[in-house]
C-alpha positions as CSV (number, residue, x, y, z in Angstrom):
1,M,12.3,-6.4,10.6
2,R,9.7,-8.1,8.5
3,L,9.7,-8.0,4.7
4,G,6.5,-7.1,2.8
5,Y,5.6,-6.6,-0.9
6,F,3.6,-3.9,-2.6
7,A,2.7,-3.4,-6.2
8,M,0.6,-0.6,-7.7
9,P,1.3,-2.3,-10.2
10,L,2.6,-0.3,-13.2
11,H,3.2,-1.7,-16.7
12,P,4.3,-0.1,-20.0
13,A,1.5,0.5,-22.5
14,G,1.1,-2.1,-25.2
15,R,1.7,-5.1,-23.0
16,N,-1.1,-7.7,-23.1
17,W,-3.4,-7.3,-20.1
18,S,-3.7,-11.0,-19.4
19,D,0.1,-11.3,-19.5
20,T,0.6,-8.5,-16.9
21,L,-2.1,-9.9,-14.6
22,R,-0.4,-13.3,-14.8
23,E,3.0,-11.7,-14.0
24,D,1.5,-9.8,-11.1
25,R,0.2,-13.1,-9.7
26,E,3.6,-14.8,-10.1
27,A,5.2,-12.1,-8.1
28,V,2.9,-12.6,-5.1
29,I,3.3,-16.4,-5.4
30,L,7.0,-16.0,-5.4
31,A,6.9,-13.6,-2.4
32,D,4.9,-16.3,-0.5
33,R,7.5,-18.9,-1.3
34,L,10.2,-16.6,-0.1
35,G,8.6,-15.9,3.2
36,F,7.4,-12.3,2.6
37,H,4.9,-11.4,5.4
38,D,2.3,-9.7,3.3
39,A,1.5,-8.4,-0.2
40,F,-0.4,-5.1,-0.8
41,I,-2.0,-4.7,-4.3
42,G,-3.2,-1.4,-5.6
43,E,-6.2,-0.6,-7.8
44,H,-7.2,2.0,-10.4
45,L,-10.1,2.1,-12.9
46,T,-8.8,4.4,-15.6
47,D,-5.1,4.0,-15.7
48,R,-3.9,1.8,-18.6
49,H,-0.5,1.4,-16.9
50,E,-1.9,0.4,-13.5
51,N,-4.3,-2.2,-14.7
52,I,-5.8,-3.9,-11.6
53,T,-9.3,-2.5,-11.3
54,N,-10.2,-4.2,-8.0
55,S,-7.5,-5.4,-5.7
56,L,-9.8,-7.7,-3.7
57,V,-10.9,-9.6,-6.8
58,F,-7.3,-9.9,-7.9
59,L,-6.2,-11.1,-4.4
60,A,-9.0,-13.7,-4.4
61,T,-7.3,-15.5,-7.2
62,L,-4.2,-16.0,-5.0
63,I,-5.8,-17.6,-1.9
64,S,-5.4,-21.2,-3.2
65,D,-2.0,-20.6,-4.7
66,T,-0.4,-19.2,-1.5
67,D,0.2,-20.6,1.9
68,Q,1.3,-18.1,4.5
69,I,1.5,-14.6,3.0
70,R,-1.1,-12.1,4.2
71,L,-3.1,-10.7,1.3
72,A,-3.8,-6.9,1.5
73,T,-5.6,-4.4,-0.5
74,G,-3.2,-1.6,-1.2
75,T,-5.5,0.1,-1.3
76,T,-9.3,-0.1,-1.5
77,N,-10.3,3.3,-2.6
78,L,-13.2,4.1,-0.3
79,S,-14.7,7.0,-2.2
80,Q,-15.4,4.6,-5.1
81,Q,-17.9,2.2,-3.6
82,H,-20.5,1.9,-0.9
83,P,-18.8,1.1,2.5
84,V,-21.3,-1.7,3.2
85,L,-20.0,-3.5,0.0
86,V,-16.4,-3.1,1.3
87,A,-17.4,-4.4,4.8
88,A,-19.3,-7.4,3.5
89,N,-16.9,-8.4,0.7
90,S,-13.9,-8.0,3.0
91,A,-15.5,-10.1,5.7
92,M,-16.1,-12.9,3.1
93,F,-12.5,-12.6,1.8
94,D,-11.2,-12.9,5.4
95,H,-13.1,-16.3,5.8
96,L,-12.0,-17.5,2.3
97,S,-8.3,-16.7,3.1
98,N,-8.6,-18.2,6.6
99,G,-7.8,-14.9,8.3
100,R,-4.9,-13.9,6.0
101,F,-6.7,-10.6,5.0
102,I,-5.5,-7.0,5.6
103,L,-7.7,-4.1,4.6
104,G,-5.6,-1.3,3.1
105,V,-7.6,1.9,2.6
106,S,-7.3,5.3,1.0
107,P,-9.6,7.9,-0.4
108,G,-8.6,7.3,-4.0
109,A,-6.2,9.8,-5.5
110,L,-6.5,9.4,-9.3
111,P,-8.7,12.3,-10.7
112,S,-9.7,10.3,-13.8
113,D,-11.1,7.6,-11.6
114,A,-13.2,10.2,-9.7
115,E,-14.4,11.8,-12.9
116,V,-15.6,8.6,-14.5
117,L,-17.6,7.9,-11.3
118,G,-19.1,11.4,-11.2
119,I,-17.3,12.4,-7.9
120,L,-14.5,14.6,-9.2
121,D,-15.9,17.7,-7.5
122,Q,-16.8,16.0,-4.2
123,D,-14.6,15.9,-1.1
124,R,-13.1,12.4,-1.3
125,N,-11.3,12.8,1.9
126,E,-14.6,13.4,3.7
127,M,-16.1,10.5,1.8
128,F,-13.2,8.3,3.0
129,A,-13.7,9.3,6.6
130,E,-17.4,8.5,6.6
131,A,-16.8,5.2,4.8
132,I,-14.3,3.9,7.3
133,D,-16.7,4.8,10.1
134,V,-19.4,2.7,8.4
135,I,-17.1,-0.2,7.8
136,T,-15.9,-0.5,11.4
137,A,-19.4,0.2,12.7
138,V,-20.8,-2.7,10.6
139,W,-18.2,-5.1,12.0
140,D,-18.8,-3.8,15.6
141,S,-22.6,-3.8,15.5
142,E,-25.4,-6.3,15.7
143,P,-28.5,-6.2,13.6
144,P,-30.8,-4.5,13.0
145,Y,-28.5,-1.7,11.9
146,A,-29.2,1.9,12.4
147,L,-25.9,3.5,11.4
148,V,-27.0,7.0,10.4
149,Q,-24.6,10.0,10.6
150,P,-26.2,13.4,10.6
151,G,-25.5,15.0,7.3
152,G,-23.7,11.9,6.1
153,R,-23.8,10.2,2.7
154,F,-24.3,6.7,3.9
155,A,-27.4,5.7,5.9
156,V,-27.0,2.0,6.8
157,T,-30.2,0.5,8.2
158,T,-32.1,-2.8,8.2
159,E,-34.6,-1.9,10.8
160,K,-37.6,-2.2,8.4
161,T,-36.6,-5.5,6.9
162,Y,-34.7,-7.4,9.7
163,D,-36.0,-10.8,10.3
164,P,-33.8,-13.0,12.6
165,E,-35.9,-16.1,12.1
166,L,-35.6,-15.8,8.3
167,G,-32.0,-14.7,8.6
168,V,-32.2,-11.5,6.6
169,G,-31.1,-8.0,7.3
170,I,-27.8,-9.4,8.7
171,L,-24.4,-8.3,7.5
172,P,-21.4,-10.8,7.6
173,K,-18.5,-10.4,10.1
174,P,-14.9,-11.2,9.4
175,L,-13.1,-14.2,10.7
176,Q,-10.5,-12.2,12.5
177,Q,-11.9,-10.6,15.7
178,P,-12.5,-7.9,16.6
179,R,-11.6,-7.0,13.0
180,P,-8.8,-7.5,10.4
181,E,-5.8,-5.2,10.5
182,I,-6.5,-1.9,8.8
183,V,-3.6,-0.1,7.1
184,G,-3.6,3.4,5.6
185,T,-1.1,4.4,2.9
186,V,0.6,7.7,3.8
187,V,1.8,9.8,0.8
188,A,2.2,13.3,2.2
189,P,4.9,14.8,4.4
190,F,3.7,15.7,7.9
191,S,0.4,13.9,7.2
192,K,-2.3,14.7,9.7
193,G,-4.1,11.6,8.6
194,V,-1.5,9.6,10.5
195,I,-2.6,11.1,13.8
196,A,-6.1,9.8,13.1
197,M,-4.7,6.4,12.3
198,G,-3.0,6.3,15.6
199,A,-6.1,7.3,17.5
200,R,-8.1,4.5,15.8
201,N,-5.5,1.8,15.9
202,F,-5.0,1.7,12.1
203,H,-1.4,1.1,11.0
204,P,0.6,3.4,8.6
205,L,2.4,2.4,5.4
206,S,4.7,5.2,4.2
207,A,4.8,5.4,0.4
208,N,7.9,4.3,-1.5
209,F,8.2,7.5,-3.5
210,L,8.8,9.8,-0.4
211,L,12.3,11.0,0.4
212,P,13.7,9.8,3.8
213,Q,13.2,13.2,5.5
214,W,9.5,13.2,4.6
215,V,9.0,9.5,5.7
216,A,10.5,10.5,9.1
217,T,7.7,13.0,9.6
218,H,5.1,10.2,9.8
219,W,6.1,8.4,13.0
220,P,5.9,11.4,15.4
221,N,2.3,12.1,14.1
222,Y,1.4,8.4,14.7
223,V,2.8,8.6,18.2
224,Q,0.7,11.7,18.8
225,G,-2.4,9.9,17.7
226,K,-1.8,6.9,19.9
227,E,-1.0,9.1,22.9
228,S,-4.3,11.0,22.4
229,V,-6.2,7.8,23.3
230,G,-3.8,6.8,26.1
231,E,-1.9,4.2,24.2
232,T,1.7,3.6,23.3
233,A,2.8,3.4,19.7
234,D,4.7,0.3,18.6
235,P,7.2,0.7,15.8
236,Q,6.4,-2.8,14.7
237,D,3.1,-1.5,13.4
238,W,4.9,1.0,11.0
239,R,5.5,-0.2,7.4
240,V,7.8,1.7,5.1
241,A,7.8,1.0,1.4
242,R,11.0,1.4,-0.7
243,T,11.9,0.9,-4.3
244,V,14.7,-1.7,-4.3
245,F,16.6,-3.8,-6.9
246,V,19.2,-6.3,-5.8
247,A,21.6,-8.1,-8.2
248,D,24.5,-10.4,-7.9
249,D,26.9,-7.7,-9.3
250,D,26.9,-3.9,-9.1
251,A,27.0,-3.3,-12.9
252,T,23.8,-5.2,-13.4
253,A,22.2,-3.4,-10.5
254,Q,23.0,0.0,-11.7
255,A,21.9,-0.7,-15.3
256,Y,18.6,-2.3,-14.5
257,A,17.6,0.0,-11.7
258,R,18.8,3.4,-13.1
259,D,20.8,3.7,-16.3
260,D,19.3,1.4,-19.0
261,A,16.7,3.1,-21.2
262,N,14.4,0.1,-20.7
263,S,14.8,0.0,-16.9
264,P,11.4,-0.6,-15.2
265,Y,12.6,1.7,-12.4
266,R,13.3,4.5,-14.8
267,F,9.9,4.0,-16.4
268,Y,8.1,3.9,-13.0
269,Y,9.6,7.1,-11.8
270,S,9.2,8.8,-15.1
271,Q,5.4,8.1,-14.8
272,M,5.3,9.1,-11.2
273,L,7.2,12.3,-11.8
274,T,4.9,13.3,-14.7
275,K,1.8,12.5,-12.7
276,M,2.9,14.5,-9.6
277,R,4.0,17.4,-11.7
278,K,0.6,17.5,-13.5
279,I,-1.5,17.4,-10.3
280,G,0.7,19.9,-8.4
281,R,2.4,17.5,-6.0
282,L,6.0,17.8,-7.1
283,E,7.0,18.6,-3.6
284,L,7.0,14.9,-2.8
285,F,10.3,14.7,-4.7
286,K,11.9,17.8,-3.3
287,S,14.6,17.7,-0.7
288,R,13.3,21.0,0.7
289,R,10.0,22.7,0.1
290,D,11.5,25.8,-1.5
291,Q,13.5,23.8,-4.0
292,P,12.9,25.0,-7.6
293,D,10.8,22.7,-9.8
294,D,13.5,22.5,-12.5
295,E,15.9,20.9,-10.0
296,V,13.6,17.9,-9.8
297,T,14.8,15.6,-12.6
298,L,14.3,12.0,-13.4
299,D,17.9,11.2,-12.6
300,S,17.8,13.1,-9.3
301,V,14.7,11.2,-8.3
302,L,16.2,7.8,-9.2
303,D,19.4,8.7,-7.3
304,Q,17.4,9.5,-4.1
305,L,14.6,6.9,-4.2
306,V,16.0,3.7,-5.7
307,I,18.0,1.5,-3.4
308,T,20.2,-0.8,-5.6
309,G,23.3,-2.8,-5.6
310,T,24.6,-6.2,-4.3
311,P,23.0,-7.6,-1.2
312,E,25.7,-6.1,1.0
313,A,25.3,-2.7,-0.5
314,V,21.5,-2.8,-0.4
315,A,21.5,-3.9,3.3
316,E,23.9,-1.0,4.1
317,Q,21.6,1.5,2.3
318,I,18.5,0.2,4.2
319,L,20.2,0.5,7.5
320,Q,21.3,4.1,6.6
321,F,17.8,4.9,5.6
322,Q,16.5,3.5,8.9
323,D,19.0,5.8,10.7
324,E,17.3,8.7,9.0
325,T,13.7,7.7,9.6
326,G,13.8,5.9,12.9
327,G,12.9,2.3,13.5
328,F,10.0,0.6,11.8
329,G,8.6,-3.0,11.7
330,E,8.4,-3.8,8.1
331,L,10.2,-2.9,4.9
332,V,7.8,-3.2,2.0
333,Y,9.5,-4.1,-1.3
334,A,7.9,-2.3,-4.3
335,G,7.2,-4.6,-7.2
336,L,7.5,-3.2,-10.7
337,D,7.1,-4.5,-14.3
338,W,9.2,-7.6,-15.0
339,V,11.1,-6.3,-18.0
340,D,13.6,-9.0,-17.4
341,P,11.8,-11.8,-15.5
342,E,15.0,-13.5,-14.5
343,L,16.5,-10.4,-12.9
344,A,13.2,-9.5,-11.3
345,R,12.8,-12.9,-9.6
346,R,16.5,-12.9,-8.6
347,S,16.1,-9.5,-6.9
348,M,13.2,-10.8,-4.8
349,E,15.2,-13.9,-3.9
350,L,18.3,-11.9,-2.9
351,M,16.1,-9.5,-0.9
352,A,14.6,-12.3,1.2
353,E,17.5,-14.7,1.5
354,K,20.5,-12.3,1.6
355,V,19.5,-8.7,2.3
356,M,17.1,-9.1,5.2
357,P,19.3,-11.4,7.3
358,L,22.1,-8.7,6.9
359,V,19.7,-5.9,7.8
360,N,18.4,-7.8,10.9
361,A,21.9,-8.6,12.0
362,G,22.8,-5.0,11.6
363,E,19.8,-3.9,13.6
364,S,20.9,-6.1,16.5
365,K,24.3,-4.5,16.8
């Protein structure tokens, strides 16, 4: 099993923006040194806690400071910019990073982002579907372009201005051929979008805030999508994110990951719980769909979703989780605010150097 990294990221209000950006960069640089396979970075425009506004710009600052880790948008919100910009900028990034780029995509879920861009009342899922068609078509096509979908929002053409001798009317292609890996984040139980991912050879990343029984609903849908085009699904293509904290002793692990009032894990899930309750998606944290809302508490969420303890205990919990969900190719470690930088770094070190060898040894039994 590979080890990946994902950060939304989410920081307490009042922290200096420059400091948190520097901290987020340090985490990815550390992940690279520790041998993490990839790093997914999220983006939002209007959330003061999640303060990376453009994941591609942020990741560009890491190209020269990392050696092997693959740099992934986690995600590029496709309803928020023209797909030609995504295709062209991603292609350039792929060349700058010498083929270490992964395009992570989603519609963009934060309502305040949609409002500030004037698209709150539009169907962002439909915009997403159209945008991904344009991006892949741009990479697959040769100029002059005539990518026009009937009734679509995006008409991509250079037929009037194409001049091959002058070299204009030509969009760039990525270094990786036929295209970089495309990954879609999955946040809903029984997601139908995973079927489409399978049919199009995109790869799923199941969100870290889903209970194991909801994560387990993703793989059968992905298999269905692959079978619809006559292909076989490979579990190595499935990434599953989890919220993990590893410490040298259990007392430190329990305090920092759950019990302490200043725990970044408690802060993270307090924010997530409040947001999901507000937008009517509290079912993500329910063990059954008819569970009463008042049974969903912060402590219950922490108990169910935070994997913590010594390396041995964490490895055992991950293997138990895998028994519930089925096999997958990559465990994606969720990065949070570094309330205690020493503990945060130590957790990543223990995860890479102690936990994953135990997990992979346990898988082989």
